[in-house]
N, C-alpha and C positions, 0 to 999 in steps of 0.2 A: 764564502769567499767571493767575491765577483769576479767576473770573467776575466779582467784586465790583469788580477793577481793569480790566478790558476796557473801551476807549472806545466810544464809540458814533456813529455817522453814518448819514444817511439816502441813500438811493440809490433813484432811479427808473428801471425800466428799459421802454423801449418795445418792443413786437414788432408785426409787420404780420398776421399769421395763425396761425390757432390752432396748426399744428404748433410754431411759434417761442414760442408763450405757454407749450405743455407743457413743451418742452425747459428753459425758464428754470425755470419753476414747481419741477421737479424737485430743484431744488437749495435750494428753501428749507422752512423749519420753520414751525409754530405759524402757518399761513395764515387769514387771516379776510377777508371781503368787506367793502368801504367804497364808498359812492356819493357821488358829488361833487354840489354843487347844481344842476349842468345835467344829471345822470343819467349821468355817464360812471362805469362800475365799476371798481373797483382791486380788486385782491388785494393784502393787506399780510402780510409774512412776515419771515423773520428769516434772517440768513446769519452764521455766524461765523467768523471766521478766527484767527490766533493772537494778535491784539493789538485786534480789533474785534468788535463785534457789530452788525452792519451791519440797518438798519431798512430794508426792501426793498419798494417799491411797483411791481407790475407792470400794465400795461396794453397791451390789443390796440387799435391806433390804425384796423387797417384799412389796405389798400394804397392807395398813393397819395401825393405830397409834400405836399398841402393839409393832409390829416388828419393827416399825421405832425407837421407845423409846428403846427397847430391843439392837439392834443393835448399837445405838447411844452410849448407855452407854458401851457397850462391847468395842466399836473402842476407847471412850475416855481412859477406864482403861489400853488398851492394848497399844495404842500409845502414849499417852498425847499430842495430837494435839496443836497449836497454834490457829487453826482455823476449824472449823466445818461447812459444807456447805450441804444442801438439794437441789438439783436441779433437777427439772423436769418440767412436764405439769401440767395445772388444768382447771377447768371450768370457764369460764367468767361469771359473775352474772350481771355486769353493767358497762359503761363506757369503756368497753375494747373490742378491736377487734381482729379476729383470727390471732396470731402471734405477739401480743404484750407481753410484758414482764412486770410481777408483783414482785417487792421485797416485801416481808412481813415486815413492820415495827412491826404488832403485829398479833398473831393467837389467833383466837376465839377457844375454844372446845365447837361448839354448842350443843354437845349431853348431856351437862351437864346439871341438873335439877331435878325437882320432877314430878313424873308422878302421877297425881290425876285423875279427871274426865277428866280433860284438862291437857297439859304440861307444865310446869311452868319452864323457862330457869333459872338457875343459871349459869353465864357464868364463863369459866376459860380461863384465858388470859395469854401467856406468849408473850414477847418481844423478837425481835431482838437485838443483841447488838448495841449500839448507833454507835461505830466506824466505824462498816462495814455499819449501815444504811446512815451514812455521806457520806461515799466514793461511795456507790451508789446512793446517791442524787446527786452527783457531776459527776458520768460517765451519769447518765438518763439526763443530761443538754447537753451532746455530741453525737455526732455520731461516734466518732472513734471506738465504738466496733462493728461497721457495717464492719470494715475491717477483722474482724475474721470471717466472713461468707462467703460461697461460693456464697452469691446473690449479687446484685449491684440492686440498686434502684435511678431512676431519679433525686430525691431531697429530702430532709431530711423528708416530708410530708408524701411522698409517701411510706418510710419504718416502718420499726415496732416502738412502742412508749415503753417507759418503765416508768411504774407508781410505786412509792414508798409508798404503802399503807397496810391496814389491808387485810386479807383472813380469809377464815373459814374452818374449819377442822374436820373431822369427819369420821366414820366408813361407811357410806353409799353412793352409788353412785348415785347423783341427775340427774335423766334423763328425767324426764317430767315437763311440765309448771305447771302440777295440782298436782305436789308431795307436800305433807306435809311438806317435810322437806325445800323446796324452799319456801313456804310460811312462815316457820319459819326464815329462813335467811333474808327475806325482812322484816320481823315486829320488828327482835330484832338487826340483824346486818347489816344496811343498808349501813353503810360505806365500807363492805368488796367487795373488786374487784372480788375476784377468792374464789374456792372452791375446797379443795383437801382432801385427806385422810391420810396423815402422818406428818404434819408439825406439829399438836399439840404434838404429842408424840416425835418428834425429838426436840424441845425446852424443853417440861417437863423433859427430861432426860439432856440437856444439861445447864439447869439454876442450877444445881447441882454444877457447875463448872465453878464459876465466871471469871476465869483466862482466860477461851475459849472465843473468839469471834465466834457467832454464826448467821447465815444468811440463810433464804430460798429464791431460786429465780425460778419462775416458768412461763412457756410460756404456753399462752391460746392455748389449742389445739381444744376448742369446747366451743360453747354457748348453754345455756338449749333449747332456739328455735330452734335449727338447728343440734341436738347433731347426731343423726342418719347419716345425709347426710354429716357431716364433717367427722365423725370416718372413713365412706366408703371412703372417699376420703384420709386416710392416713395423716392428718394435724398433727400428733402427732408428727411425724419426724421433720417437721418444728418448730414447736412451742419447741421441745427440744434442736434442734440446737440454736436457738436463746436465750434462757435461758441459755444454756452452753457458748455463745458467750460472753454473758454478764456477766456471772459469772468469767470468766477468766479476762476480761478487768478490773473487780474490783479487783481481785488478782494481777493482774501486777500492780498496782496502789497503790497497799496498802502497809503500812508500820507498822509493829509491834511495839508497844508501848515499850519503855524503853529497855525491851531486845532485844538486836541485833541480835543473832541467832536463835531467836525464841525457841521454847521447844522442847527438843529431843525425838523421841519416844523410846519406851522399846525394840525394837529391837525385830527381829521374833525368834521363837522357831525352831530350828534346827531339820532336820529331823530326826536326831538319838536322841534327847531329848525326853523324855518321860514327858509328864505334872506330876506335881507332886498332890496330893490329895487335898492339900491347894488351890492351884490355879483351879482345877476342880469345888471345893466346892464355891469358890469364885464367879467364872464366872456363874455357874447354879444358885446359891442364888440370884443373882441381877437380873438375867433375871426373874426369879419365881417371886420375890418382886415386879418388874415392871409392870409386867401383873396382878397382883392380884386385883387392883382397877376396873379393869372392871367387875370382878364377884363379887365384892361388890355389884356394882350398879345394877348386875342382881338378885342378893338375895333380895336386898333392894324392887324390882318391884315387887317379889314374894309376899312378904310381904304387900306390898301397894295393890296388887290385892285383897288379902284375906282381908284386913282391910276395902277396902272400899267397899265391897259385891260384887264386880265384877266375882271373884272365878276364877277357872282354868280349862279352858276346857280340852277335852281328846287332842285337837291337842296342845295346849299350853304344856301339861304335857310331850308329847312325845319330844317337841322341849329343855324343861327344862331338861330332862333326857339325850339328845343329847351334851347339853352343860357342864352337870355334867360329862359325861364321857371322854368329853377333859379336862377338871379340873382335875380329876382323871388320867388321862393319865399323865399330868404333874407332877402330887405328886408322882407317881410311878417311873417315871423315874429320878426325883431328888433322890430319895431313892437308886435308883439302880447303878446311874452313880457318885455319891458323897460321895464315902466311908467315907470321911473325916466327914460326918455327923453323923457319929457312935458316934464319940467322944464329938458331941456337943449336949447336952442334951435337951436344948430348940427346936432347930429344930426338932430333932428326933422325940421328943415325939408331937409336934405338927403337922408334917407331918403324923404319926398314928393317930393322932385326924382327921385329914383333910378326911383321908382316910374312917375312921368309920363312920363321920357324912355324908358323900357324900353316902355311900352305904346303910346307913337307909333311908335318904331322897329319894334315887332312888326307893327303896323297896316299901317305901308309896306311892311315885307318879305313880308307876306302876299298882297299884289297879285301879287308876283312867283315865288309858290309853281306858279303852273299852268303846264304844258307850253308851250313856245314864247315864254315871257317869260324875259329875260334882262338882267340890269342892267349895264350898262358906261357907260365914259366918255360923256357926252354928245356928240352928234354935230348938224350942224345938221338941222333939219327932222323929228329924232326927238320922238314924242310924249311920251316918258317922261323927258325932260330934267327936269321940276320935281320928278317923283318922286325921280330921283337926286339931285338937291340937298338934297332935304328928307332921305333917307335920311342922306346925308354930315353933315349940318349936325346931326341927332339923334346921330349916334356921336360927332361932336367935343364935342357939350355932355355926353354920357354920359361920355365920356372924361375931360373935364376934372373933372367932379363926383367922379368915380371917384378922380382922382388928388388932388382937394383934400381930399377924405374921409380918404386914407391920410396925408397930410403933418399933417392938424390934430394937435396934442397931443390925449391921452386926458384928459378932464375926471376 
């Protein structure tokens, strides 16, 4: 089909680390940089297939579920793409060898659950979209994608294999065979072939936009049994290149449903344009709301420790104060950088409440950072009963405020 008759479509590709980003970038032409209103750096390039000229935006999110979710939502709101891809590396759990590719049918959020005397998983699951899954299955049955690699293989059996299967996702690096996380994965998520740190956040954000096709493609860069040796051998580059090659083969064969031209991006903000207060508030509030559930989980765990009588050690108090400082930093930054919030009464009042509750909770916890102190369920004649009750009350109030803020519709 002549270039003038090629269809167009917009694709956003997210990566977590530089080696993944470079592997994706190698497939694009006409690259140029672009900066969003909140300072996120994208590169825009082109990828030409037999029926499409794809307008491709790539971004490096950094590691972790929250970062992936935040950048996914921001990219969708900015570019309104037809397709979202997360491309990168992962650790192999079973049935895969180094350099194989795993395309996620679904992602288990393995950190969801209730912490009591033991951890009781309550799996959160998100699925890749059916159309891209089916296209990936078709390409997995072929070795056409090997042509996009700078490697050659004597036969199909000696090359990498592609699996279309479940994966697991969480914020922890699984680095040892005796890891409690690995035991959890084997016990409750036995069909997962790989584990990584961003896919759950990516699909969590993408599922709010059902018109967008979303898919995760991972190259196996290590296995738990030989992780140290493989990392030293720099196998990440091989795995990232193979995941990217397969992803672009899927993209080359994919047809957008119905709408021939695909969704169009909103367009960059020109260098001489200043973002409006409304745009700043919208971007910052979106990112803030997406990250809050991790803090509600942390506060719930504090209450669980207190209720179960295990208490809070001085070391744990220090850890809690550290992440409360991080949360308060996000609150203060939102109050400072989003002037539009001054006229949105709900957000303005709630942010003040957050700051006050965090400050009060940190003040109480600092009392128990000293060696020899330990917060536990109050007993008769204990002098710290009142402090225990204050800590519990501050936790409950902060948890209620965070949950209310998450549920409140955006303005």
